[in-house]
N, C-alpha and C positions, 0 to 999 in steps of 0.2 A: 626470655622465656618462647619457644616455638608457638607456631599457630595452632599444633594438632598438639603442644603441650599443656595447651589455653585451654583447649575445647575441653583434652581429657577431664585436665583442672576442676573446669566449671560442671561437668560433665560427673564429676563424684561426688563434688555440694550439694548440686540435682539432687543426686538420690538417697543423699544424705538428710534433703529438706524432705522429701517422700514421705523418709521412714519415721523423721518428726511429728510431721502431720497425721500421720494414722497414728504414732502412740501418742501426741496431744487430745483426738478424738476419742483415745478411752482415758484415759487419766488426767482431762481436766473439763473444768466445768466448763461445759459452752452457753448456757442462757442462762439469768436470771439476774442474780448480783454478785454471782463469784466469788470465791474466799483469799483472805490474806494472802502475800505473798509468798511468808514461811510454809506456808501448806505443800508449797510445790519442788521445795529443796531436794526430792527426791533425785524429780525429773530435772529440771534446771540447774545453773549453775549461777554464783551468787553475781557474776556479772551484767547478766539478765535480769536476775530479781532485784538487785537494785538500781534496776531504772524503773521499779516501781514502788508505790506508797499506800493508794486504795488498791480496792477489791479486784483478782487479777482470774482472766478468763481466756480460753483458748485465742480466741479472736483477737487479744491483745499481742499474742507472742505471733501469731503469723505474718504480720508485716517486717517481721525483726529477722525472716528468715531468707531475706534476700542475701544477707550479709555472709561472705560463706567463715569469717573469723566464729560470728554468732554458731552458724549450723555446727561449726565443728565444735567450737565448747559444749552446745545442749548435745548434740549426737552422743559428747564424749560420757555428758551423767547420764542419761538416758538410757543408752545400752549398758552400762557399769547396773545401771536398776535393775532392767529388765533383768539382765543376767541371772543377777543374784535373789528374784524375783518368780523366773520363770516359772515354778511347779505351782505358785500360788495364783498367777494370772487366770483372773477367771476363764472362759472356756472361748468366750466370742473375741475377748483379748486377745488370747495369743493364737486361734487362730487367724486375725488379721496381721501381728507381728510375724508370724511365719513367712503369713504372707505375700510381705509387702519385702519383705529378706529376699523372697526368692526372685521375685518380680524388679528389687533395682539391684540385684546382684550383688548383695553388701555381704557374704557366707565370711569374707577375710576377717567378720570380725565378728563371728560368731560360730558357735560350737554347732555343728548341723546335728551333730549325733545325741546332743540335749537336747536340741529344742526340736522336741520330737513331740506329735499329736498325740496322747494316751488314745485307747481305747474306749476307758474312764471320759475323756472330753470328747472324744466326737460324738460318743450316748447321750454324753449330757443336749448337745443339741438338737436332737431329735424329738426330746421330751417338749408335748405341745401345750407349754403352761401357755400358750393362748388360749385353748379350748376351758383349761382348768378357770382361766378367766372371768370367762364368758359362763361357763354353769355355776360359777360362783355370785356373780353380779346378780342372776337371774332369782336366785335363793334370797338372797340380803335382798333383793328387790320387793317379793314378795312376802318377805316376813319382817319390811316396813311396811306396807302395807296393814298388817296388822297390828304395830304395835303403834303407831306415830298419828299423829291429828296435826293439820294444820287447820282445824274449825275456829282457834280464835280472831278476833277481832284484828290482832297485830298480826294474822298470817306466818306464823313463825310454828317450826316445827316442836308437839309439844307428845308427853305421852300420853299414849291414851287409855282413856280412865273413865269413870272411877272403879275402885277394889281394892280390898286387904292386901294389904302388903304391894300397893303400885310398883313402888319405885324399884324394890327387893328383884319383884317377876321380871320387872321390863330388861334388867341388867341380868338376869342369868338367862335370860330368853334372848341378850346379843351375846354373851360368854357362847353361847351351842350355837350361835350361826358363824362367830370366829373361828372358831373350832374347824368348823367345814373347810377352812380354804386351807389345813391343811390334808384335813380328809378326802378332798377333791382334787389337789394334787398326786397324793400318794393313789389313790386311782387311778388315773390319769398315766403315772407310772408303771402301774401294774398292769394297765388293762394296756401297754405298749409291749411289754415283755421288757424292760430296760430295769438296769439291774439298778438300784436302789444304793448307790456310790456314795460316798462321804461327800462327797462335792454334790452333788444331790442331794442329799439330806440337808446339805448347810443353805442349800437355796430355801430350800422350803422353808429350812425353820427363818431367815432371814424377810420372808415372804409373810410368812407369821407375826414375825415380831412386827413388820411396818402397818399391817393390818390393824395388829392391837392395838398402837400408836393412834395411829386415823382414826380407829372406833372411835378409841377412847377421848380424841377431842370433841368430837360428834355426840357422845353419851354425855360430853358436861354439857355440852350449849343445850342440849334437851331437855336435861336435869332443870338448869337453870331457865329455862324458861316454863317449865313446871310446878315448880317448889312454889309450895305456900306457909309461911312460919309467923311465929309470933313476937314481933322485936317491939321492947318499951310497950309500949301502948296502944301498938297498932300492928295488925297484916300487913307481912309484906310479901308483893310478891315478884320473883325471880325473873319476869318478863321486862320490870321497869328496871334492873340491876346497872344502868347506867344513871340512872337520877338519885340513887341515894347515896348519903357520903360515906367517905373511904371503914368506918367501926361497920355499916351495915350492909357494904356487897363485901367487905373479908369474912362477914359470917359466912353472907350467901355463897361466897367461894368454898369457905372451908367444909359449910352444909354440905357441898357438893361435891366435894373431894372425897369423904366417908361417904357418901351414898355411894360412889363409882369405885370404891378400893376394891370392893371382892371379884372385881369383873379382871384388873391387871392383877391380885393378885394369884387368884385360879388361872390364867394365862399365862404366869410369868411358870408356873410349875407347869402346865401342860405343855409346853413349849419343848421341856427336858425327858416328858414323856414319849417314847418314840410310841409303845406300844399301844398306847390311846388315841394314834392317828391312824388307826387302820380302817377304811370305808367299811361300809355295810353293803351288803350285794344288791341294797335297793340303788344305792347312788355307784356300784360299781357298773351295772346293767345300764345306769346314766349317760355315765362320761364314754362307755364302749357305742352306744348308739348315739350320741353327739361326735365322735372319732367314726365310726362310720358314717354319719350324714355328709359329713366335707365333702364327701366323694361326688362327682359329679355323673351319672349313668348318658350314654352317648345312644342315639340312637342309629337307625342307620342311613340316616341322612346326613348323618353327621353333626345334630342341633344337639348343643348340651344342653340340658336343664337342671339349674342346681334349687330342687324345689324345698329340701333342707335346710338351706342357709338361712341366717338369719335375717336376710330381705331374701326375695325370690328374684334369683336374673335369669332371662330368657336369650340365651346368643346363640344367634342363628348362624348356622354354621361353626370352623372352630376357634376361631378369628373375630370378634367384634370389634371395631374401629371405636375409640373412645373418644364421644364426640368434646373433651373439655378436660382440661387439667383437673377442674374441682368433683366432674364426675369422676375419674378415675381414684381419685383420691375419696372419694364417696364410697367405692368401691369396692376399696382396700381397706374402711373401716370397719365397712358393714360385714364383710367376711372374716374378718379376723386373723390371719395368719401370722407368729409374731413367731419365731424372729424374723422371718421373710417378707412379711409381712412392713415391719419396717426399714430391713433395707432397701424395697424397693419404694415406699416413701421420700427416704434419706433421699435415694438419687431422684424420683421426682423434684425434689425443693433445691434441688444443688441443680437440675438440667433446667428449668423453670428462670432459673435466679442469675445464670451465665450469660453475663454477656457476651461471651468467645463464640458462641450459638446461636446462627443466625433460624428463624423458626422455622422454614425448611429441615435442619437436621435437628431441632427441638422435636420438632413432630416424629420420624423417623427412628429418634432414641425412644419416645415415648410411646410410639406402635411396638418395638422391640419391647419395653418393657408389661406393658401387655400381654404378649403373648408368655411371657413368663410367670406372669399373673395367674393365664388359666393353666399355664400349667401343674401351678400347687391347685386347684381346681380338684386336678384328676387322681384319682388309685396309684399307689405306688406303681402297680405292674401296671399301668395305661396311658403312664407319663410316657413321654418319647426323649429320652438321653439325648438325640442326635437333633435334635431340635434345642433342646436347651446348652447344648455344647455350642451349638452354630450362635443363636444368640449371644450367649455368653461372652463366645469371641469376638461377635462383632460388636457389642456392648464395649469393650476391652480396647478393641483398634479407633473405633470411636470417639471415644472418650480421650487418651493420649493426647490433642492437644486441647483440653474444656478446662483447664486451669484446674477449681476445685473439686469442680464434678471428676478426675480422673482421681482426687485425692479420694471422693468418695467409695468410690469402684475398686482402691484397693483395699478401705474398710471394710463394706457388707461386699463384695464379691467372695469371698470365702462363705460366706453364710448361705448362700445360694446355690453355690457348687457344690457343699458338702450336704445340701436340702435334697440337692437330685442326684447328687452321687456320680460327679463330674469336676 
């Protein structure tokens, strides 16, 4: 094989490996305990899965992508599955996959006319679910102050009482709270004038169900901490659950499950009744104000004042130097911009951990990310596409040789570009 042919062969595998890293970012578990290898048969061939016997995560696969034969086998398997599932991919994954195909010049393996980004998917990415999350968290926190106490000597959360039908009222109150999850989502969608497509409705249902399951665990724990009843010849207190024998624990557990059953029954029914999700006028007004408040007015001297953000920030000039990575992360978390916030956070994490970048290069890249973050704080009509396009192009160029950071840019740059329309 000639030198030029060898380089072309290596380049082809490198491009496929870049595609696979993006695919694995979206279709494999990257943290925690992972999943059994069998769960990944759709994107990984038997020749790869057979190497693992325990739980499998994305980071277990990445070192194998140095082997051209493994790259070819994985690419063939992942490509076939993605082609078959293209119409079903969540918008974030679809955007990332199409972008890496474009950047790595892999269109000979895919049908460009089929791999399009529908208006429905692009509209989906516009919805500010992050604002919905912030409003819901505030509502839930306020309700919990009314319904929960930690005044016992154990310091554990208990139902605030006493009162007639204490647990029934407690469960009913949290049913109302969890219903706000979908009502707030629909309010944000309505205020943003996004068509509530089936794709969006499915996400609203998914968020509602996840909140239902998470809240159910919380309610059962609180009820367990609060329950008293007579077993044998003594009063039993749920707070001492772990001290009792198996029979008593089972009695307590059954009592708690029965007490919380109306919660799951009602919310299971509610999740299928879209007509019940309509937000009140007051909730619509609150969401509208929250969306307006994320914009930062600019005065004649160029000072940007974030008055209404969860944490007030005053930046002197259009760009304020971030003094530390931890400060930048905190600002992002406080101001809550998802999915753009997630994109910038992921890039920060990869940049700070990348050994191939010297300190000066890291500082420059973080400066550019802060410029992007500042642009997210402006109303759409005041954002500078020229600035964003220049920064995005500069990041793209600067991250080409930065190993895992380049892969992260392939994954997250589409989210950033779509948000800004560049």
